[in-house]
C-alpha positions as CSV (number, residue, x, y, z in Angstrom):
1,M,65.4,-72.4,113.5
2,K,63.2,-72.4,116.6
3,L,64.2,-71.4,120.1
4,K,62.5,-72.9,123.1
5,T,60.9,-70.4,125.3
6,N,63.3,-69.3,128.1
7,L,65.7,-72.1,127.4
8,L,68.4,-70.6,129.5
9,I,70.9,-73.4,128.8
10,I,71.0,-72.5,125.1
11,F,70.1,-68.9,125.3
12,L,70.3,-66.8,128.4
13,L,71.7,-63.5,127.2
14,L,72.5,-62.1,130.6
15,A,75.4,-59.8,130.9
16,S,76.3,-57.2,133.5
17,Y,79.0,-54.8,132.6
18,K,80.5,-51.5,133.8
19,I,80.2,-48.5,131.7
20,I,83.8,-47.3,131.8
21,A,83.1,-43.6,131.9
22,Q,81.0,-43.9,135.0
23,N,80.4,-46.1,138.0
24,G,76.9,-47.2,137.1
25,T,76.3,-50.8,136.0
26,F,73.4,-52.5,134.2
27,G,73.0,-55.7,132.3
28,I,70.9,-56.9,129.4
29,Q,68.9,-60.1,129.3
30,L,66.9,-61.6,126.5
31,T,64.5,-64.5,126.7
32,S,62.6,-65.7,123.6
33,F,59.1,-66.9,122.9
34,S,56.8,-67.4,120.0
35,I,53.1,-66.9,119.3
36,E,51.2,-69.7,117.6
37,G,50.3,-68.7,114.0
38,L,52.4,-65.6,113.9
39,G,54.5,-65.5,110.8
40,G,57.8,-63.8,110.2
41,L,58.1,-60.1,109.3
42,Q,60.9,-57.6,108.7
43,A,61.2,-53.9,107.9
44,Y,57.7,-53.1,109.2
45,A,56.1,-50.1,111.0
46,V,54.6,-50.5,114.5
47,G,52.5,-48.5,116.9
48,Q,50.9,-49.6,120.2
49,H,48.1,-49.0,122.7
50,N,47.4,-50.6,126.1
51,G,50.1,-53.2,125.6
52,K,49.0,-54.4,122.2
53,W,51.0,-53.7,119.0
54,L,49.6,-52.6,115.6
55,I,51.9,-53.7,112.8
56,L,51.7,-52.5,109.2
57,G,53.8,-53.0,106.1
58,G,57.1,-54.9,105.9
59,R,58.2,-58.0,104.1
60,L,57.2,-61.6,104.8
61,D,60.5,-63.0,103.3
62,G,64.2,-62.5,104.0
63,L,66.9,-60.6,102.2
64,H,65.7,-59.2,98.9
65,R,66.7,-61.5,96.0
66,R,69.1,-60.6,93.3
67,Q,66.9,-61.8,90.4
68,P,65.0,-58.8,89.2
69,F,61.8,-60.7,88.6
70,A,61.8,-62.1,92.2
71,S,63.2,-59.2,94.2
72,F,60.5,-57.4,96.3
73,D,57.9,-59.6,94.7
74,I,54.2,-59.1,95.5
75,A,54.0,-62.5,97.3
76,G,56.4,-61.1,100.0
77,N,54.3,-58.0,100.7
78,N,52.6,-57.8,104.1
79,N,49.1,-57.0,102.9
80,Q,47.3,-57.3,106.2
81,I,47.0,-55.6,109.5
82,I,48.5,-57.5,112.4
83,V,47.6,-57.0,116.1
84,I,49.8,-58.7,118.7
85,D,49.2,-59.1,122.4
86,P,52.7,-60.1,123.7
87,I,51.5,-60.6,127.3
88,N,48.7,-63.1,126.5
89,K,50.5,-64.4,123.4
90,Q,47.7,-63.7,121.0
91,K,47.5,-62.3,117.5
92,W,44.7,-61.0,115.2
93,T,44.8,-60.1,111.5
94,A,42.6,-58.2,109.0
95,P,43.0,-57.7,105.3
96,L,43.6,-54.2,103.8
97,T,41.0,-54.8,101.0
98,E,38.4,-52.5,102.6
99,L,40.7,-49.5,102.0
100,T,41.4,-47.5,98.8
101,V,44.0,-48.9,96.4
102,G,46.4,-46.0,97.3
103,L,46.2,-46.9,101.0
104,Q,46.5,-50.6,100.3
105,E,49.6,-50.2,98.2
106,Q,51.5,-47.9,100.7
107,L,50.4,-50.0,103.7
108,S,51.9,-53.1,102.0
109,S,55.2,-51.4,101.3
110,T,58.6,-51.9,103.1
111,N,60.9,-49.6,105.0
112,I,58.2,-47.0,105.8
113,Q,59.3,-44.2,108.1
114,F,57.0,-44.0,111.1
115,H,56.4,-42.2,114.4
116,Q,53.6,-42.5,117.0
117,E,52.2,-39.4,118.6
118,N,49.6,-40.2,121.3
119,D,46.8,-42.2,119.5
120,Y,48.1,-41.6,116.0
121,L,50.7,-43.5,114.1
122,Y,52.1,-41.4,111.2
123,L,53.6,-43.3,108.2
124,I,55.7,-41.7,105.5
125,G,56.8,-43.2,102.2
126,G,57.9,-46.8,101.8
127,Y,58.9,-48.9,98.8
128,G,56.4,-51.2,97.2
129,Y,54.3,-52.4,94.2
130,N,52.2,-49.9,92.3
131,A,49.5,-51.4,90.0
132,A,49.1,-48.3,87.9
133,T,52.6,-48.6,86.6
134,A,53.0,-52.4,87.0
135,S,56.3,-51.5,88.8
136,R,57.6,-50.6,92.2
137,K,57.9,-47.1,93.6
138,T,58.5,-45.0,96.7
139,F,55.1,-43.7,97.8
140,A,54.8,-39.9,98.1
141,S,52.3,-39.8,101.0
142,L,51.7,-39.5,104.7
143,I,49.2,-41.8,106.3
144,A,47.6,-41.1,109.7
145,V,46.4,-44.2,111.6
146,N,44.2,-44.1,114.7
147,V,46.0,-46.8,116.6
148,P,43.4,-47.6,119.4
149,E,40.5,-47.7,117.0
150,V,42.2,-49.9,114.5
151,I,43.4,-52.4,117.2
152,N,39.8,-52.6,118.5
153,A,38.4,-53.0,115.0
154,V,40.8,-55.8,114.1
155,I,40.2,-57.7,117.3
156,N,36.4,-57.4,117.0
157,G,36.1,-57.9,113.3
158,N,34.7,-54.4,112.6
159,S,35.3,-51.9,109.8
160,I,38.7,-50.2,109.7
161,K,38.0,-47.8,106.8
162,S,37.4,-44.6,108.8
163,Y,40.6,-44.8,110.8
164,F,43.1,-44.2,108.0
165,R,43.7,-40.8,106.3
166,Q,46.2,-40.2,103.5
167,V,47.9,-36.9,102.5
168,S,49.9,-36.7,99.2
169,D,53.2,-34.8,99.3
170,E,56.2,-35.3,97.0
171,L,58.6,-34.5,99.9
172,F,57.4,-37.6,101.6
173,A,58.6,-39.9,98.8
174,V,61.3,-41.4,101.0
175,T,62.3,-45.0,102.0
176,G,65.1,-46.3,104.2
177,G,65.1,-43.2,106.4
178,H,63.6,-42.4,109.8
179,L,60.8,-40.2,111.1
180,K,61.6,-38.7,114.5
181,K,60.3,-35.8,116.6
182,I,62.4,-33.3,118.5
183,N,60.3,-31.1,120.8
184,N,57.3,-30.1,118.5
185,T,59.0,-30.5,115.1
186,Y,59.1,-33.7,112.9
187,Y,62.4,-34.7,111.3
188,L,62.5,-36.9,108.2
189,L,66.1,-38.0,108.4
190,A,68.0,-39.0,105.2
191,G,66.9,-42.0,103.2
192,N,66.3,-42.2,99.4
193,R,63.7,-42.3,96.7
194,F,63.8,-45.5,94.8
195,D,61.5,-45.8,91.8
196,G,61.3,-48.9,89.5
197,N,62.2,-52.5,89.9
198,Y,65.3,-53.4,92.0
199,N,68.0,-54.8,89.8
200,P,71.6,-55.3,91.1
201,M,72.8,-56.5,87.6
202,G,73.5,-53.0,86.4
203,N,70.6,-52.6,84.1
204,P,68.7,-49.2,84.2
205,T,65.4,-50.5,85.5
206,Y,65.2,-47.9,88.3
207,T,66.2,-44.5,89.5
208,Q,67.6,-43.9,93.0
209,V,68.1,-40.5,94.5
210,Y,69.3,-40.0,98.1
211,T,67.6,-37.1,99.8
212,N,70.9,-36.0,101.3
213,A,68.8,-34.0,103.8
214,I,67.0,-33.7,107.0
215,R,63.5,-32.5,106.0
216,K,61.7,-30.8,108.9
217,F,58.0,-30.0,109.2
218,N,55.3,-29.2,111.6
219,L,52.1,-31.3,111.7
220,T,48.7,-30.5,113.2
221,D,46.0,-33.1,113.4
222,N,42.4,-32.4,114.7
223,G,41.3,-36.0,114.1
224,N,39.8,-35.1,110.7
225,T,42.4,-33.0,108.8
226,V,46.2,-33.4,108.8
227,T,48.0,-30.1,108.0
228,I,51.7,-30.1,107.1
229,T,53.9,-27.0,107.2
230,H,57.3,-27.7,105.7
231,L,60.3,-25.9,107.3
232,T,63.8,-25.2,105.8
233,P,65.6,-28.5,105.3
234,I,69.2,-29.2,106.2
235,T,71.2,-30.6,103.2
236,D,74.6,-32.3,103.2
237,A,75.4,-34.4,100.2
238,V,78.3,-36.2,102.0
239,N,77.2,-36.9,105.6
240,L,73.5,-37.3,105.0
241,H,73.9,-39.5,101.9
242,R,72.8,-42.6,103.8
243,R,69.9,-45.0,104.3
244,D,69.1,-48.2,106.2
245,Y,70.8,-46.8,109.3
246,N,69.9,-46.6,113.0
247,A,68.4,-43.3,114.2
248,V,68.1,-43.4,118.0
249,P,66.4,-40.8,120.2
250,Q,68.8,-39.2,122.6
251,I,69.1,-37.0,125.7
252,L,72.1,-34.8,124.9
253,P,74.7,-33.7,127.4
254,N,73.0,-30.4,127.8
255,G,69.7,-32.2,128.7
256,A,68.0,-31.4,125.5
257,E,66.2,-33.9,123.2
258,G,68.0,-35.0,120.1
259,V,68.6,-37.9,117.6
260,T,71.8,-39.6,116.6
261,I,72.1,-41.2,113.2
262,F,74.4,-44.2,113.5
263,S,76.2,-45.6,110.4
264,G,74.1,-46.5,107.4
265,V,74.9,-46.9,103.7
266,F,76.5,-46.0,101.3
267,Q,79.4,-43.7,101.5
268,P,79.4,-41.4,98.4
269,T,82.7,-42.7,97.1
270,V,82.7,-46.4,98.1
271,N,80.0,-49.0,98.6
272,L,80.7,-49.4,102.4
273,P,78.9,-48.2,105.5
274,F,79.6,-45.0,107.2
275,L,81.5,-45.4,110.5
276,N,80.9,-41.9,111.9
277,A,77.7,-40.6,113.5
278,V,75.6,-37.5,113.0
279,N,74.0,-35.8,116.1
280,V,70.9,-33.9,115.4
281,D,69.3,-31.4,117.8
282,S,66.5,-28.8,117.5
283,I,68.8,-26.2,116.0
284,S,71.2,-28.1,113.6
285,Y,73.4,-31.1,113.3
286,T,77.0,-32.1,113.9
287,V,79.1,-34.8,112.4
288,N,81.2,-36.8,114.9
289,N,84.3,-37.9,113.0
290,N,86.1,-38.6,116.3
291,F,83.9,-41.6,116.8
292,Q,84.0,-44.7,114.6
293,Q,81.3,-47.3,115.0
294,Y,82.5,-50.8,114.0
295,Y,79.4,-52.9,114.8
296,N,75.7,-52.9,113.8
297,H,75.8,-50.8,110.7
298,Y,72.3,-51.5,109.2
299,H,69.0,-50.9,110.8
300,C,68.4,-53.2,113.7
301,A,66.6,-53.1,117.1
302,S,68.1,-50.4,119.4
303,L,67.5,-49.6,123.0
304,P,68.1,-46.1,124.3
305,L,68.8,-45.6,128.1
306,Y,69.8,-42.4,129.8
307,S,71.3,-41.9,133.2
308,A,70.6,-38.4,134.5
309,K,72.7,-39.0,137.5
310,N,75.8,-39.7,135.4
311,N,74.7,-37.6,132.4
312,E,75.4,-40.6,130.2
313,M,73.5,-41.8,127.1
314,N,73.6,-45.5,126.4
315,N,72.5,-47.1,123.1
316,V,72.3,-50.9,122.8
317,F,72.2,-52.4,119.3
318,F,71.0,-56.0,118.6
319,G,72.6,-57.9,115.7
320,G,71.9,-57.1,112.1
321,I,74.6,-56.4,109.4
322,A,78.0,-54.9,109.8
323,Q,81.4,-54.4,108.1
324,Y,83.2,-55.6,111.3
325,F,82.8,-58.4,113.7
326,D,84.7,-60.0,116.6
327,S,86.6,-63.3,116.1
328,L,88.1,-64.6,119.3
329,G,89.0,-61.1,120.5
330,T,90.2,-59.8,117.1
331,L,88.3,-57.2,115.2
332,V,87.7,-58.6,111.7
333,Q,86.9,-56.3,108.7
334,D,84.8,-57.9,106.0
335,N,84.0,-55.5,103.2
336,N,81.2,-57.9,102.0
337,V,79.4,-56.5,105.1
338,P,77.9,-59.7,106.4
339,F,75.1,-60.6,108.8
340,V,76.3,-60.7,112.4
341,K,75.2,-61.7,115.9
342,T,76.9,-58.8,117.6
343,I,75.2,-56.9,120.5
344,A,77.1,-53.7,121.1
345,L,76.8,-50.6,123.3
346,V,77.6,-47.0,122.3
347,T,77.9,-44.5,125.1
348,R,78.0,-40.7,125.2
349,N,79.4,-39.1,128.4
350,A,78.8,-35.7,129.8
351,N,81.6,-34.2,127.6
352,G,80.0,-35.6,124.5
353,N,82.6,-38.2,123.9
354,M,81.3,-41.4,122.4
355,A,82.7,-45.0,122.8
356,E,81.7,-48.4,121.5
357,Y,81.8,-51.7,123.5
358,K,81.1,-55.1,122.2
359,L,79.1,-56.9,124.9
360,P,80.0,-60.4,125.9
361,I,76.7,-61.7,124.6
362,E,75.3,-62.3,121.1
363,M,72.1,-62.9,119.3
364,P,71.3,-66.6,119.0
365,A,71.6,-66.6,115.3
366,L,72.6,-64.3,112.4
367,L,69.5,-62.2,113.3
368,G,68.4,-58.7,113.8
369,A,68.4,-56.7,110.5
370,G,65.0,-55.1,110.0
371,A,63.8,-55.8,113.5
372,E,62.3,-53.3,115.9
373,F,62.6,-52.7,119.6
374,I,59.1,-52.0,121.0
375,P,59.2,-50.4,124.4
376,I,56.9,-51.1,127.3
377,E,54.6,-48.1,127.6
378,N,54.6,-47.7,131.4
379,V,58.4,-48.0,131.8
380,P,59.8,-44.6,133.0
381,H,60.8,-42.7,129.9
382,Y,61.2,-39.2,128.4
383,K,58.8,-37.8,125.9
384,N,61.0,-39.1,123.0
385,E,60.9,-42.7,124.4
386,V,64.4,-42.7,125.9
387,I,64.2,-44.9,129.0
388,K,65.1,-43.3,132.3
389,L,67.7,-45.7,133.6
390,D,68.0,-44.2,137.1
391,E,64.2,-44.7,137.6
392,L,64.2,-48.4,137.0
393,T,63.6,-49.4,140.7
394,T,63.7,-53.2,140.5
395,D,66.8,-55.3,139.9
396,T,65.2,-56.8,136.8
397,T,62.9,-54.7,134.6
398,L,61.2,-55.7,131.4
399,V,61.7,-52.7,129.3
400,G,60.4,-53.9,125.9
401,Y,60.5,-56.5,123.2
402,I,62.3,-57.2,119.9
403,F,60.2,-58.7,117.1
404,G,61.0,-60.0,113.6
405,G,63.9,-59.1,111.4
406,I,65.9,-61.1,108.9
407,M,67.5,-64.4,109.9
408,S,70.3,-65.6,107.7
409,N,71.9,-69.1,107.5
410,A,75.3,-67.7,106.7
411,P,77.2,-64.3,107.1
412,N,77.6,-63.6,103.3
413,I,74.7,-64.5,101.2
414,F,74.2,-61.4,99.0
415,N,75.8,-62.8,95.8
416,I,74.3,-66.2,96.1
417,N,70.8,-65.3,97.4
418,T,68.0,-67.3,95.8
419,G,65.5,-66.7,98.6
420,A,66.3,-69.9,100.5
421,E,69.3,-68.5,102.4
422,S,67.3,-66.2,104.7
423,S,63.8,-65.7,106.1
424,A,61.8,-63.3,108.1
425,S,61.8,-64.2,111.8
426,S,58.7,-64.7,113.8
427,Q,60.6,-64.8,117.1
428,I,59.9,-62.4,119.9
429,F,62.4,-61.5,122.6
430,K,61.7,-60.0,126.0
431,V,64.4,-57.4,126.8
432,F,65.3,-56.9,130.4
433,V,67.6,-54.4,132.1
434,I,69.4,-55.8,135.1
435,K,70.5,-53.3,137.8
436,N,72.8,-53.9,140.8
437,A,74.4,-56.9,139.0
438,V,77.9,-58.2,139.5
439,T,80.2,-56.1,137.4
440,V,82.0,-57.7,134.5
441,I,84.1,-55.6,132.2
442,P,83.3,-56.5,128.6
443,Q,85.8,-56.8,125.8
444,L,86.3,-53.2,124.6
445,N,86.3,-52.5,120.9
446,S,89.6,-50.7,121.2
447,Q,89.4,-49.6,117.6
448,S,86.5,-47.3,118.4
449,I,88.0,-45.4,121.2
450,G,91.6,-45.6,120.1
451,T,93.2,-43.1,117.7
452,L,94.5,-45.4,115.0
453,K,91.1,-46.0,113.4
454,M,92.6,-48.8,111.2
455,Q,91.0,-49.9,108.0
456,V,92.1,-52.3,105.2
457,F,91.0,-52.1,101.6
458,P,90.2,-54.4,99.8
459,N,89.7,-57.3,102.2
460,P,89.9,-60.0,100.9
461,N,92.8,-59.1,98.6
462,K,95.6,-60.7,96.5
463,G,98.4,-59.6,98.8
464,V,98.3,-55.9,97.7
465,F,96.1,-53.6,99.8
466,T,95.8,-50.2,101.3
467,V,95.9,-49.5,105.1
468,N,94.2,-46.4,106.3
469,F,95.1,-45.2,109.8
470,N,95.2,-42.1,111.9
471,M,98.1,-40.6,113.9
472,A,97.4,-38.6,116.9
473,K,101.1,-37.7,117.3
474,M,104.3,-38.3,115.4
475,A,105.9,-41.7,115.8
476,E,107.3,-44.6,113.8
477,V,104.8,-47.1,112.7
478,K,105.4,-50.9,112.5
479,V,103.1,-52.9,110.2
480,S,103.3,-56.7,110.8
481,L,101.6,-59.6,109.1
482,Y,101.1,-62.8,111.2
483,N,99.9,-66.2,110.1
484,M,97.3,-68.1,112.0
485,E,100.0,-69.7,114.2
486,G,101.2,-66.2,115.3
487,K,104.4,-66.2,113.3
488,I,105.5,-63.0,111.7
489,I,105.7,-63.6,108.0
490,D,106.2,-60.0,106.9
491,Q,107.0,-56.6,108.5
492,Q,107.3,-53.1,107.2
493,I,108.2,-49.8,108.9
494,I,106.6,-46.5,108.1
495,T,109.2,-43.9,109.2
496,N,107.5,-40.7,108.2
497,P,103.7,-40.8,108.9
498,T,101.9,-37.5,109.2
499,I,99.7,-36.2,112.0
500,G,96.1,-37.1,111.1
501,P,94.9,-39.5,108.4
502,N,97.5,-41.7,106.6
503,Q,97.2,-44.1,103.7
504,Y,99.8,-46.8,103.2
505,R,100.0,-49.2,100.2
506,Y,101.1,-52.6,101.5
507,E,102.5,-55.2,99.1
508,L,103.5,-58.6,100.2
509,K,107.0,-59.3,98.8
510,N,106.9,-63.1,99.2
511,G,103.7,-63.9,97.5
512,E,102.1,-65.6,100.4
513,K,99.6,-68.4,99.8
514,E,95.9,-68.0,100.1
515,G,94.6,-68.0,103.7
516,T,93.7,-65.9,106.7
517,Y,96.3,-63.6,108.4
518,F,96.4,-61.0,111.1
519,L,97.7,-57.5,110.3
520,T,98.9,-55.3,113.2
521,I,99.7,-51.6,113.2
522,E,101.8,-50.7,116.2
523,T,103.2,-47.4,117.6
524,P,104.9,-46.7,120.9
525,Y,101.6,-45.7,122.4
526,E,98.9,-47.8,120.6
527,K,98.3,-51.1,118.7
528,A,95.5,-52.4,116.5
529,T,94.9,-55.7,114.8
530,Q,92.6,-56.9,112.1
531,K,92.1,-60.2,110.3
532,I,92.7,-60.1,106.5
533,I,92.1,-62.8,103.9
534,I,94.4,-63.3,100.9
535,K,92.9,-64.8,97.8
536,H,94.8,-65.1,94.5
C-alpha cells in the first residue's frame, strides 16, 4: 500500500484536543512521504547527526513467521548500514562486510537496545543469526558507533572499520528491552534472553529467560576504550517480566528525569499484555496499578511532550498492536491482541495521576509496530529528548519523523502468518505539533480513568466467561448482555461485590447463537461496555 505525499483528502491526521486536566491545547498532524529506493524496515536501531539518520539492524520483512525454518530467516536480516536524509529525500547504504564477523552478526540482529549520547550510538544485545552455532541467539555485547564518522563514510564510500568498537558482557545479552539514561546512569530496562530458533509449535528448540530486572551501569568512553561499571540491579519477577513494550523518557511531577515503562508482554500467569505502567526514576521504581492502558501495548513510535507551565507530561503513541481497540465508540477487548490503527495519548498531571485518551485520528493502515519516532535535533527539548511543549513558538512545528514498522493486511494474522500477510513499511511520516488550534474534546477512553477496570476472559468464548472488575465503593452491580440491535438478551445482578477487585463467572442461560454482543457493567455511579464474541 502506497500513500501519496501530503494527500490530505485521504490522510490528513490533524486533530486538536484539550488535555482535560489543564487548559493547554495542542494537536497532532502527520503527513507522509517516501524516498526512492528505500526499502521497508522494522525493529531497528537509529542515531542521527546534522539531520541525517544512521540506521542499523532490524528486519526487512513483516511479522515473524510461525514456521520454524522460516522465522527470523537470514534473508530478512538488515545486513547493511543505511543513511537517510529526510529533508532532501536521499538515502545511502554500505555493506557490513568490512567489519568482523562478531560485529556483522550483532549489527544484523533485531530488537537491539540503543541510546545515543553525543556522537556515539550505543547498541546492546539483539536477536539474530550466529554462524558458529548455525542457530540464532541473543548477543552478549555492547557496540559503540561513531555516528558522524559512519554517516560521512557511508555517503562518501570510505572505510567504516575504525568507527565500531565491541565490548563483550553477559549482562548485555538482552533483546526486546530498552536502553535509557537518567542523569548520568544507564538503565537496561527489562527484556529477555532468547537463544535458539524461534518455534511457536511447542518444541524445545530455544531457551527464553526474562531478565525481570532493571540493570544499571555507568559508562565512560574516551573515544578508544569503553569502560562499564555495573551497579546494583533492581529485580521484580512480576512487574518487570516484560518485553516489546514502550519505554518513554519523562519529566516527572517533581521536575526530575525519569522513564515510564508502558505495557509490554507477557504477564507471568497469562499470555496477555500488561495494562499497568512502571515509573522509573534515579532512585527506584514504582508500579502504577491505578492506571490501566488499553491501547498501544507493543513497541511503537512514541512522542514525549512536557508542559512546564502546567506540570503535565504527554505521551502520544502511534498504532502498533494492542489487546483493545475502539469500534464506533465501544471499547473492544480482543485477547488475540491484534494489529491496530489507534493513536492514543497518555497524560500525567502534577499530582502524578495518569489518564488515557483515544485521539480522534488513526494511522492510515494497520501500521506502527516496530516503528521509531526520530526527533528533530534542534526542537527545544530536555537532555533526555522530552520535547519542551511550552517552547514551541510557532502554530505548527515539525518535531520529528516516524519511519518503518510492520504493516499488516488484517488485525489477526498470527496463527495464519505465512509471510505474505504483513511487510516492513518504507513509509516516512512527518510529525507536527499544532498549537493554538480550535479545541475539540476527543473521545475519552473512560475505561482507563474510570474505576471499574472491566475485563472479559476468554473473548471470544462459548457463552461462559469471567468478568473482572473493580469496585471503588459498595453498590449493586448490573451485568447486561445486548445484541447488535441494542436489545437486552440476558441480565444478571451481583448483589454482594467486594470493595476492590472482583471476579464474576458469567454463564448464558439461553445458549445464545454465535455472534457479536455488547456486555455492560453498571453501578449507580459508573458504567462500562465491551464487545464480546460468542463462538460455539
